[in-house]
Each structure stands twice: as C-alpha cells, then as structure tokens.
Phi, psi and omega in degrees: 000122182251150181230158169225154177224126182231128181262135175243123183198164162258106186285349183276127180243146176287161178300132181090347181286145183222010181248126180245128180239140176212145170259123181251118177265119178254129182233138180237141178283337180082132170068201185258021185103334177250012179080010182267152178289142175273346181226176178282177180218145178226137183234133175234127179253120181251116182247121174300121178240027178291165185303327182293341180292346179289336184288148172056024177072019184292324182292318178298315180294323179294320177298314180297319180294318179297320179294319178296321179297316179302320180292345178268355183281127182296151173304139177091346179281134175285146179204162178206160179234129180248131173268118183268110176232215179292343171229179175261120180243123179283119182276325181199143346285215181299151182310132178083359183253161171239136177271153173261121187297129176203168177307322181290312182291328177294320177295320178296319180296320180296322176295323178294320180298326179299340181271356184291123180235151181273121175191151176095195186248197185238122184220076188296325178299316178295321180298313182292325179295318178296319177301317180298320179295322177292318180296330181301337180289344187235065178299138179091346179287158164285119188244126182219140177229152169247134174238120177248133176215166176231009184206185180283151175291137183256008181283162180299152184304130176091347183293313180300316180299321178296319178296316180298321177296326182286323188252358182307132179085355182279333177198164175271138178227117173267129185249137176228136175250130179256138184079203185229016183260016178248168183255125178301317183300326181290312179289328177295324178301316179293311183299320180295316179296327186255017177055035182249199181239162174227140179203162178259140168245094191298322182241139184306326183294349178272356185294318184300312180297322180295315179296316180299319180296317181294316181292318179300318177297318180295321180292341179275355179281140185234352177230141191272316192216086180265144182226153174257117179261126181243115176259136175232150181284176179303137179074001174255144181224153177277122176280312175200158170229121181230136164286132182238356175202130014278351175213157179284127178211116181282118181259358188305313183286353180264007182299136172241123184297139180224082184088178187292333186229022181223154176217153180249141179237128185288133177251357178078201181272151186227150169235215175276103187194176178219139178224157181244142181229138177260119179247126180241126184238135171264127181232160174292136179296140182251180177265166181303128180092347178294144175230147175208155171276112183279328181196149170244119184257126181235143172262120189228154166227119185053240181261004182268125176264116183270328183199155178221153174213148184251142175246125187246162173224129179227122182269139184215152173269357180279104183294334178297328178277313188286337181265359178288121182269123178298133187296320180294315180297315180298317182298310185283334171298320177293322179293322177293319177295323179303312179299319183294314184287330175297312181295323176293323178295320179295317179298316180296317180297317179295331180275358180084009179271083187292326181297309179297318180300318180296318179297313183294314180292328176296315177297321178298317179298320179296313181295318179298319180294315183297324185270354182076023179275077186292331180297315178290323178298320178295321178293320178300322183295344177274346181255327178228158171270115182272107181277322179208100183296324183298325180260356180074032180269114182222163173229136179295138173280139182288323179242120181235130176295130182302319181296325179293318179293321178292325177295319177298318180296309184295325184265005181297333182273355178282135186240166173249144182283138178289142178288123183286334190271349184276000000 
C-alpha cells in the first residue's frame, strides 16, 4: 500500500509574522496493489431496538437495513450484531463471539435479525462498550461499527462521555439517526470521538441504502490505523491539526506525543482515497531573508514512514509575496468557518435569537456560494430564503421542516475539495 503527502502553502511571511499554515493532501493507493486488505477486518452492527423504534415502521425498516448490510460483508470478515435496548444484547452470534462471514453465517445472521423486536430504552454507552469488547478480540484488524438510533440516550449523565473517553480510537463508528426525535449533538459527540460520520435518515425507507453504503465503504478499507506525524523544531508548536476534506474534523486534541518534538494524530482506517488536512504551526518570528523548516509531516503506520512533506517559513519585506493567500488554505479555512456558522445559526434560531441566526446563516450562504459547496447551499435554502448568496443576504423561514434543519446540521461538516488546477 503506497501513500503520498503533498503540502500546499504560501511559505512567505511578513516581518513579525509567526503563524504558518499548510494544507496537506494525503493520498493512498489502497490495498496490496491488487486492492486486497493487508490485515483482517471486523464489523459490528448496532441497531436501536428501544420501544420507540416500533413507531412509523422504523423497526421493520431497521431489520431490512441490517439484513442488507450483512449481505454486503465480505467473506472472511468477522462480524456481530448488537440489539440496543436498556442494556446491550448480542443478537448474533452467541454472546462474546464473533462470526466469520460466509454464505452460511450471513444466512444465520439474517434469521437472527428477523427476531429483533422493539422494547426497552436507549443506552448508547452500553452498546458501544459491548462493541469495544468484541473488537478487542481482533487486535490489528480494521474495525468498523454502525450505530443506528431514533432517540435520546437514556443513561445517567456523564456515562456515555466516560465510555467514549475509554474507547476512543479503538474503532471507527458511523452514526445514523432515523426520524427526528434524536439529538444531532449527541451522535456527533460519538462520531467525533470515534473518527466516524453522523447523518440523518429522515424516513425509515432510506435506511437500507444508508446501511449498504456504510458497509460497502468499510469493506473498501485496506489499512487499519494510519497516523499523521507532525515534527516541529525547537520553539515551534502545533496550534492545530484538522481534517478538512471530506469533512471537517478537529484532530488537535487527539495528539499522542512521539518523542520530544513530534506528535501523532489518528487518521483511522484507509482504502484507495485522498483526504486533506490543515496544519497550523506557531514559530518564532524571523528577520528578513530568514528561512526555517516549520514542520515535517509524515504518514505513518506503527514504525513505518510511508510518505513525508515539508512545511517551510521564509520571512520577507516584499508585501506582494507575504500577502498572497494560498488558495487551498483560504478555501478550507472558509469550509471550516462554514460548518461553524451553520451550527451557531441553528443554536441561535432554536434559542429564539433571530438576529444572530440571520447573521450566521447569511455568512454560511456566502461561504457556501464562494466555495461552490452547492449541496450545503441547497440545504441552507430550506432553512432560510437566500436573497443574495454573494452578499450573504438571507431571511429566516417562518416554517422549517425539522428534518431539513437536522440535515443541514449533520451535513454542515461535509466539505468540497478545492480545484487544484484553477
């Protein structure tokens, strides 16, 4: 499996400047050259089976989606299914076991799913803890879970957060909420801790396609635990490291120290794909003509360095050089701001602060328009009337579909890649 890392930046800094920004594009060929995994894989499907899932045909749709997901699991992959109620109950295979995917075990799993009934409460921390215990049997595997729910977590305050702190980084978890009675912030908390995604499936009939998409994506992963190693020289420090494409995800707090001047940031499992990261470094200000290596960025697995890229700083009195804004840095700074102002706008609107909500959504419309993020612009148009996207002139809609607002919230962190050739 081969990787490349390419840094995009304006290395020229004005006199007195001490902040260095770069967008690092990491690209992977996927697999062993033939698209095959170099390691094993384990999949856990967690289906909310609380009493509320009986409404609107959600339980029936969840069973169908889980069965479709099982049919997408490759032969040889370990897997399990958890029924999420007031406790975590393993539906398949026997408690504490993992099945090896084959035509026979998939058929057995589908029969078990048919027995799934809605009853009880919602205990996401317990569900995730059981998944983590199952994953522990397969060190070195590519580990992926799906968590489906339709409501709020019912565990005592702080329990879920404690579990997430305990299991963070142990596996990837993609979260989906069906209907509109769940909290985006709650599932985003899980997805962020577990390097996964969060999205809404507004209508139960959309679950099957969503599950198939997530499992297919997981089956395409070929490396289990890739990391970005950032080395900085003496007196330089990392301000932040963020994934900025395909979605905004702040990795700064996930840093693990690696020697006196380096840290590792988890990138999760990888297949044949490319992602962009924004690295910001604080350096001591230099004199005119001074040059320094601000950071060395490496793509690593364990002790293997797959690719490296350098981030430089050059101080100049030439304002034409120092004021030139790198297009990649500008684009993704705007995309991160877009996610932030959308979420702030939703909070303000829910609090009845229409003035702040209008300002935030107006800025969001402007940023989405400038960056060509038409998907987000279309979602915004369902929450506000966009009179002039270029100037950020919008008016709040008096009646907004709850599912539309939740879709805008969940997808606010999804970004569009900047065009390299323009």
